[in-house]
Each structure stands twice: as structure tokens, then as C-alpha cells.
C-alpha positions, 0 to 999 in steps of 0.5 A: 367374042370379046365384045360379047363377053363384055356384054355378058359381064354387064348382064351378069352384074344386073342379075345378081345382088349388089356386092356379090364378090364372085360376080365382081371378080368375074366382071373384073377379069372379063374387063381385063380380058376385053381390054388387053390388046396384046398381040403376043403369040402366047397371050393370043393362045391363052385368050382363045382358050379362056374367053369361052371358059370365062363366058361359061362361068358368067352364064352359070352365075346368071342362071343361079348356078353359083358353085358351077360358076366358081368351078369354071372361073377357077381355071379361067382366072388362073390362066388370066392371072398368069398372063397378067403376071407375065405381061407385067415382067420386064421384056428381058426376063421373058427371053433371058434364062439368067434373068428368069432364074433371078425372078424364079428365086424371088418368087420362091421366097414370096410363095415359100409359106404356101409351098410347105406340106399341105395341111388338111386344115388349110381351109378348115371352117370354110363354108359351104363345103363346095367352096372349101372343096374348090379351094382345097383342090388349089392348095397343092398346085402352088408348089407343083406349078412353081417347081414345074416352072424352072423345068419349062423355062429351061426346056422351052424358054423363059416366058413359059417358065414365067407363065407357070410362076404366075399360075402358082401365084394365081393359085395362092390368090384363088385360095384366099378368094375362096376363104373370102367367099366363106359363108357365116355359120349356118344350121346346115351340118358340113359332112365329115368326110373319110378317105376315098382310097378304096373308092379311088382304087375301084374307079381306077379299075373301071377306067383301066377296064375301058382303056381298050382299042379302039377307044384307047386310040381314038379317045386317048386324050380323054382317058389321059384327062380322066386319069390325071383328075383321078391322080389329083384326087389321090394326092389330095386324099393322101394330104387329108384334103378330103373335100378337094379329093371328093370333088376331083374323084367325082369329076374323074367319074364324070369323065369316065362315063362317056368313055364307057363302051356301053354307056349307062344312065337315062338315054332321053332328055325327059328321063335325064331331067327327072333323074336330076330333079329326083337327086336334087330333091333328095339332097334338099331333104337331107337338110345338111350341107350337100353343096358338093353334090348340088354342084353336079346337079348344076353341072347336069342341068347346064349340060342339058341346057346347052344348045347342042346338048352335052347329053353324054356328060349329063348322062354320066353325071346321073349314072356315075357321079350321083351314086358315088357321091352318096356312097362317099358320104357313107362307110368305106367300101370293101377293097376292090379285088386286085388281080395278082400279077401274072407273067407267061413265059413261052420257051421255044427250042430251036432245032439242033440246040 
């Protein structure tokens, strides 16, 4: 797999313009992954997870799906950078909690400025909107991952704690990378975004309605992933990081689609292809910065092009994501009706009492 990944990176560089920072960054980490011969058990596990993710980011870039490539690269890069950080620390820090605590305190000072209350202006002015969205989603993660590192170290070992510290630092680096990708001002108008509070409530209601056996048992981990993505969207929305919130909200909706007892959207490839093309044309006709919506066009196109197909996800993108994206750019929806909490108590009288 590593040799195939290296070949993919070479082909990638031949397919994109010289000086492309995204291609260069993917190639750099592909090379580090390929040349890292560590036999550490934790690295082996990370490598198995990251190799296909990085290859998919490379493939997306080759196909001209730049937004999708950046999104896929974000997760892979974080785990690679965290592994590189761990492998660069002295061996004693990986096993000695006391030495870990010293490094934890040092990195707390290094990351202090990035662990303050997230500002809605953290990536203000970054264009296109999808780059801002992907960068904003990383902003709260610096503090979340750093805070979690101490608990992981004490519960499972110093090396696990170091990995989370490295991941926190990687989020900070990735935010800076997104700023570096920002395009010069263009005639395209960046959409002003509102709070998605009501939209998130409605999506949560739909997700909970689907959480019933047997799916709740058989696909529990998928429900957890959808719920976690929805929670992240809420936190971003509350912090005023509207672009990141919109991205995660749509990703949660994309996860919901395959979990529905009765899937919606076009069922065959021809109809799916036509629906994707129609939505893409609608975005293009708008004339504004519709890059967040276009990310999901790229995602649906990529899913349909998979050798074995990921039609359930492509179908969910068409049925769940496209309409929600358009609605999110409009006025707030009416608050979802919430059922009043009810408790039924049954009293049973025991004989002779």
C-alpha cells in the first residue's frame, strides 16, 4: 500500500499546477508516511487507518475535487502530525507519567493562545467559504484535544496522552494552513450565515426517530458518529463559527440518510447523476460563493465513481444534504415542535395491604 501511495502522490504532482500548496502538503505527508519504518504498535494502527484516507485525498485532488481533497486530508494530516510528534519525543516521556506531565505543561504554554474562547472571527476573510468552514471546524479542537490528553495519559498511558497533545498541535497547524490557502478577493459574494439552532433541533429529532431496533442495535456505531457530528455542529454554531457549523450540520445529515428505515432520494445511478448535475448547475447559476454546497456535489460524484459504489451515501447527499444546504442559506425555519415530557406511573395494590 505504501508503494502505491507514493506512486499516487507522484501522479498527483504531475496533474496539478506547479506550486499548488495543497498538492505539496499531501505529497509531503505521503512521503513521510511511505518512509516511516517504525514498528511501534500504535504507529502501525495509525498507519493502517491513515493510508487509505490519504490515498483518497490524493485521488480527489487528481480528479479536480479540491474541496473534497482538503476535507479528506484534514483528518489524515492530524493523525500523521500527531504520530510524528510522538515519535519525536524522548522514549522516557512515552512511559513515564511524571515526564509526560512536564511536557503537557510545556505544550499548554505553547498552545495557550489557541485555547482561548473561540472567536467567530478566527478565520474571517478566508475564502472560499469551504476553506473557511473546514478551518473553523478545527478551531475548538485545539483545546478539546489538549484537555483530553491528560485524561488519556492517566487512564491508558503516557504515549496515548502524547498522541492527543500532538493532535491538538496539528489542529493549530491545519488552521494556519487553511489561512494560507485563502484565495484573493473575488467578485463572488460569500454567503452571510445565520444560526442553525432550529435546523439542528429538527435534524436531531429526525435522527432520534430513526434510532429504533433493529437499526439502533445493528448500526449503533453509525448512529453515534452521526450524533457526534451533530454535537460538533451545535458547539460551532454556539461559538459563532457559522461556516464550520454549516459544514458539520450537512455532514450529520449525510450520515443520517443511510440510517433511515425508508431511504429517500433517487434509487438508480442515472437518476442520481441527473440530480447531482442539476444541483451543481443551480449552484453555478447563483454566481456567489457556493463552495460549501459544491463540496457535497464533489462528494456525491466521488461516491458514485467508487468501484463498488457508495450509492447509499450519494443518495443521502442528494436527498438530505442538497435541500438542507439551500434552506440553511434562507431564513430560520419554524421551531420544531417538541413533545412535552410525559411519565406514566402505574400503581399496583398488593393483596391484603
